ZAMARGU-4260 file (C-alpha; in steps of 0.2 Angstrom, whole numbers, plus 5000, padded with zeros to 4 digits):
<rodrens>
0) 5016/5122/5147 | 5034/5118/5143 | 5039/5101/5148 | 5053/5099/5161 | 5069/5089/5157
5) 5070/5071/5159 | 5077/5065/5175 | 5091/5056/5166 | 5093/5070/5153 | 5112/5069/5151
10) 5112/5050/5149 | 5097/5051/5137 | 5105/5064/5125 | 5121/5053/5125 | 5111/5038/5120
15) 5102/5048/5107 | 5118/5054/5099 | 5125/5037/5099 | 5113/5031/5086 | 5119/5043/5073
20) 5102/5047/5067 | 5100/5065/5070 | 5101/5076/5054 | 5102/5062/5042 | 5092/5062/5026
25) 5075/5054/5024 | 5075/5035/5021 | 5062/5025/5013 | 5059/5012/5027 | 5055/5026/5040
30) 5044/5036/5028 | 5035/5020/5024 | 5031/5017/5042 | 5024/5034/5045 | 5013/5032/5030
35) 5007/5015/5036 | 5003/5022/5053 | 4994/5037/5047 | 4983/5027/5035 | 4978/5014/5049
40) 4976/5026/5063 | 4967/5038/5051 | 4976/5053/5057 | 4983/5067/5045 | 4999/5069/5055
45) 5012/5055/5060 | 5029/5058/5065 | 5045/5049/5071 | 5051/5062/5083 | 5068/5063/5092
50) 5069/5075/5107 | 5086/5083/5106 | 5093/5098/5115 | 5082/5113/5112 | 5073/5105/5097
55) 5063/5091/5092 | 5069/5083/5075 | 5059/5072/5064 | 5067/5057/5056 | 5051/5055/5046
60) 5034/5064/5045 | 5017/5064/5036 | 5007/5080/5037 | 5020/5093/5044 | 5031/5097/5029
65) 5046/5102/5041 | 5061/5092/5049 | 5062/5100/5066 | 5053/5113/5077 | 5058/5122/5094
70) 5057/5111/5109 | 5046/5122/5121 | 5030/5119/5111 | 5034/5100/5110 | 5020/5088/5116
75) 5032/5073/5114 | 5043/5081/5127 | 5030/5077/5139 | 5027/5060/5132 | 5045/5054/5136
80) 5042/5058/5154 | 5030/5044/5157 | 5030/5025/5153 | 5019/5017/5139 | 5007/5026/5127
85) 5003/5045/5130 | 4985/5048/5123 | 4977/5065/5124 | 4960/5064/5117 | 4958/5083/5118
90) 4973/5094/5121 | 4962/5108/5126 | 4956/5098/5141 | 4974/5094/5147 | 4982/5108/5157
95) 4999/5104/5150 | 4993/5108/5132 | 4978/5120/5134 | 4989/5135/5131 | 5002/5127/5119
100) 5004/5138/5104 | 5002/5123/5092 | 4985/5120/5100 | 4978/5137/5102 | 4986/5143/5086
105) 4990/5135/5069 | 4989/5121/5066 | 4977/5119/5080 | 4981/5101/5086 | 4968/5094/5096
110) 4972/5075/5098 | 4989/5067/5102 | 4995/5049/5104 | 5013/5044/5106 | 5022/5028/5109
115) 5040/5029/5116 | 5056/5025/5106 | 5065/5018/5121 | 5082/5010/5122 | 5085/4993/5130
120) 5091/5003/5146 | 5074/5012/5147 | 5080/5029/5140 | 5067/5037/5129 | 5074/5045/5113
125) 5057/5051/5107 | 5041/5045/5101 | 5031/5038/5086 | 5016/5049/5087 | 5000/5053/5078
130) 4990/5069/5079 | 4974/5076/5073 | 4965/5093/5071 | 4950/5086/5081 | 4947/5077/5097
135) 4946/5058/5095 | 4952/5041/5102 | 4962/5026/5095 | 4954/5009/5096 | 4964/4995/5103
140) 4970/4988/5086 | 4977/5006/5082 | 4985/5007/5099 | 4993/4990/5096 | 4999/4995/5079
145) 5007/5011/5086 | 5017/5002/5099 | 5022/4988/5086 | 5029/5001/5074 | 5038/5010/5088
150) 5047/4993/5092 | 5051/4991/5074 | 5059/5008/5073 | 5070/5004/5088 | 5075/4988/5079
155) 5080/4998/5064 | 5089/5011/5075 | 5099/4997/5084 | 5104/4989/5067 | 5109/5006/5061
160) 5120/5009/5076 | 5128/4991/5074 | 5131/4994/5056 | 5141/5010/5061 | 5151/5001/5074
165) 5155/4987/5061 | 5161/5000/5049 | 5173/5007/5062 | 5179/4990/5066 | 5184/4987/5047
170) 5198/4999/5049 | 5207/4988/5061 | 5202/4971/5054 | 5196/4973/5036 | 5192/4955/5032
175) 5183/4951/5048 | 5173/4968/5048 | 5167/4964/5030 | 5160/4948/5036 | 5152/4956/5050
180) 5145/4969/5039 | 5137/4956/5027 | 5129/4948/5042 | 5122/4964/5048 | 5116/4969/5031
185) 5107/4952/5030 | 5098/4956/5047 | 5094/4973/5041 | 5086/4966/5026 | 5076/4954/5037
190) 5069/4968/5047 | 5064/4977/5031 | 5056/4961/5024 | 5045/4960/5040 | 5039/4978/5035
195) 5038/4974/5017 | 5019/4969/5018 | 5015/4985/5027 | 5026/4998/5017 | 5020/5009/5003
200) 5003/5012/5010 | 5003/5030/5006 | 4992/5029/4991 | 4978/5021/5001 | 4976/5036/5012
205) 4976/5048/4997 | 4963/5039/4986 | 4945/5046/4985 | 4929/5040/4976 | 4932/5037/4958
210) 4921/5040/4943 | 4923/5022/4937 | 4924/5005/4943 | 4942/5004/4935 | 4947/5013/4951
215) 4934/5006/4963 | 4940/4988/4960 | 4957/4990/4968 | 4950/5001/4982 | 4936/4988/4985
220) 4950/4975/4987 | 4960/4985/4998 | 4945/4988/5010 | 4941/4970/5011 | 4959/4966/5016
225) 4959/4980/5028 | 4944/4973/5037 | 4952/4956/5037 | 4968/4964/5044 | 4958/4972/5058
230) 4949/4956/5062 | 4966/4947/5063 | 4973/4961/5074 | 4958/4959/5086 | 4961/4940/5087
235) 4968/4933/5104 | 4983/4932/5101 | 4984/4944/5085 | 4989/4934/5070 | 5003/4946/5064
240) 5008/4935/5049 | 4991/4936/5042 | 4991/4955/5046 | 5007/4958/5036 | 5000/4948/5021
245) 4984/4958/5021 | 4993/4974/5022 | 5004/4968/5008 | 4988/4966/4997 | 4982/4983/5003
250) 4998/4991/4996 | 4997/4982/4980 | 4979/4987/4978 | 4982/5005/4983 | 4997/5007/4972
255) 4989/4999/4957 | 4974/5011/4959 | 4986/5026/4959 | 4995/5020/4944 | 4979/5017/4935
260) 4974/5035/4937 | 4990/5041/4930 | 4989/5029/4915 | 4971/5033/4911 | 4976/5052/4911
265) 4990/5048/4899 | 4979/5038/4888 | 4967/5052/4887 | 4981/5064/4882 | 4986/5051/4869
270) 5003/5050/4877 | 5013/5034/4873 | 5011/5020/4886 | 5026/5015/4897 | 5030/4999/4888
275) 5042/4985/4893 | 5043/4966/4893 | 5028/4959/4902 | 5025/4941/4907 | 5006/4940/4904
280) 5004/4924/4914 | 5012/4932/4929 | 5001/4948/4927 | 4985/4937/4926 | 4990/4928/4942
285) 4993/4944/4951 | 4976/4950/4947 | 4968/4934/4952 | 4976/4936/4969 | 4969/4953/4971
290) 4951/4948/4968 | 4952/4931/4977 | 4940/4938/4990 | 4927/4944/4977 | 4929/4926/4968
295) 4925/4917/4985 | 4911/4929/4990 | 4902/4926/4974 | 4904/4907/4974 | 4914/4907/4958
300) 4925/4893/4952 | 4940/4901/4944 | 4951/4890/4933 | 4967/4894/4923 | 4974/4886/4907
305) 4990/4896/4905 | 5002/4891/4891 | 5019/4886/4896 | 5034/4894/4887 | 5023/4909/4882
310) 5034/4923/4875 | 5033/4940/4885 | 5023/4953/4877 | 5027/4971/4874 | 5016/4983/4884
315) 5012/4993/4899 | 5010/4981/4914 | 4997/4992/4923 | 4986/4995/4908 | 4986/4977/4903
320) 4982/4972/4921 | 4968/4984/4921 | 4961/4976/4906 | 4962/4959/4914 | 4954/4966/4930
325) 4940/4973/4920 | 4936/4957/4911 | 4937/4947/4927 | 4925/4959/4937 | 4913/4960/4923
330) 4912/4941/4922 | 4910/4939/4941 | 4896/4953/4941 | 4887/4945/4927 | 4887/4928/4936
335) 4883/4935/4953 | 4865/4938/4948 | 4862/4920/4943 | 4850/4909/4954 | 4854/4893/4946
340) 4868/4884/4937 | 4887/4884/4941 | 4897/4900/4941 | 4913/4896/4931 | 4927/4908/4926
345) 4940/4901/4914 | 4956/4911/4910 | 4968/4904/4896 | 4983/4910/4886 | 4991/4903/4871
350) 5002/4908/4856 | 4990/4916/4843 | 5004/4915/4830 | 5022/4917/4829 | 5022/4935/4835
355) 5007/4937/4846 | 4999/4930/4862 | 4980/4927/4864 | 4971/4929/4881 | 4954/4922/4883
360) 4941/4926/4898 | 4926/4914/4897 | 4911/4915/4910 | 4895/4905/4912 | 4884/4920/4915
365) 4869/4925/4906 | 4879/4932/4891 | 4873/4946/4880 | 4861/4949/4866 | 4868/4951/4848
370) 4862/4969/4848 | 4873/4972/4864 | 4888/4964/4856 | 4889/4977/4843 | 4890/4991/4856
375) 4899/4983/4870 | 4915/4994/4867 | 4906/5010/4864 | 4909/5024/4876 | 4896/5027/4889
380) 4886/5011/4883 | 4882/5000/4898 | 4870/4985/4902 | 4872/4988/4920 | 4860/5000/4930
385) 4875/5007/4940 | 4888/5007/4927 | 4896/5022/4918 | 4899/5012/4902 | 4918/5017/4900
390) 4926/5001/4906 | 4926/4991/4891 | 4929/5006/4880 | 4945/5010/4889 | 4950/4992/4888
395) 4947/4992/4869 | 4958/5008/4868 | 4972/5001/4878 | 4973/4985/4868 | 4972/4995/4852
400) 4986/5006/4858 | 4996/4990/4861 | 4994/4985/4843 | 4982/4971/4848 | 4963/4967/4846
405) 4949/4965/4859 | 4933/4957/4854 | 4918/4947/4862 | 4908/4932/4857 | 4894/4922/4865
410) 4898/4906/4874 | 4888/4891/4871 | 4876/4885/4879 | 4877/4902/4889 | 4890/4915/4895
415) 4902/4927/4886 | 4919/4925/4879 | 4931/4940/4879 | 4948/4938/4869 | 4962/4950/4865
420) 4979/4948/4857 | 4995/4956/4861 | 5012/4958/4851 | 5026/4947/4858 | 5041/4956/4865
425) 5052/4952/4850 | 5039/4960/4838 | 5034/4975/4848 | 5049/4985/4845 | 5058/4979/4861
</rodrens>
């Protein structure tokens, strides 16, 4: 069933055109929003949809691959006719959509939920909507997120329109318009900062089970932060700041997992790493922040002794952080099975000599036997029942590819010490 026109259709179209959004190129901040919503709502399709004359045009989309479609088959054209969220658990059960060509034919859409993109005057421009190929529902947290992101989109639209008005004013009063534009740009950046903890979540929705804990570690961290975010969303009132921080950590974990896959593939092909200056202390602290939940869960006391004025090293940041992450997780797992004694993790850095940096990871776990020490870095050798035995082997290869050395020794009275050296930036060809 084709939707009737909105009762204030002429005013609505005038308002839509006034934003100058239609037929503009894709923009990162809007693409990030649909990726975040698609990941949190667990839907294959998410769209920022603007209802124009005779067509629906998509400012951003995930899962469609097109920028516009004809209006007669639009579900969103029905959504703008009512206030609040429109949720259709099963389109085949709704007489408005049961004969819709997008429902009975490709792509066989069975679920729809849309939040209005509405002006301050109450005129609907379109929707932020999610769709699925199977009947389903959204939970309360997902509904809240859909509405929150729709509000953020309208803020970006409003700021965009204001920027355009200020650029026009510049022609009559250049100095005053430039000052206004700077102020507007600051406010525009503020809105983007509010979304910064939630953007770039696309990788999280694309990751699948990995063949090694090198990938499982950041995925596991992301799941932990997602659960925390859902808890904070369900709080009364929701703690949006904590949610934004958790989503930021999810992004970091997901992006790092994706990058690790690419870097490992490059390493297998023996392609040169993507090297640059790396602050190794900063890289260590970033990894510690990612695994802080794991540290707390396993009652581990993590301490750092990071040398000041340490020269930057020459290397691939993602690969080096993967080595650090592996050593940290191995240490935590080794100590997690202990029934007595303290669980201590010490991370230190120092200058090895004039052109190198030394990183040390010491734990108070059970350690390893002399026989194991000789084989720790062999491929497919593991002392863990669920391990594949490629983690330390890959770490060893990464450090060697950076012109460094990785080795392990026993720590007295118990535990293990893993150390590696890296070339300082000035001696690494940089």
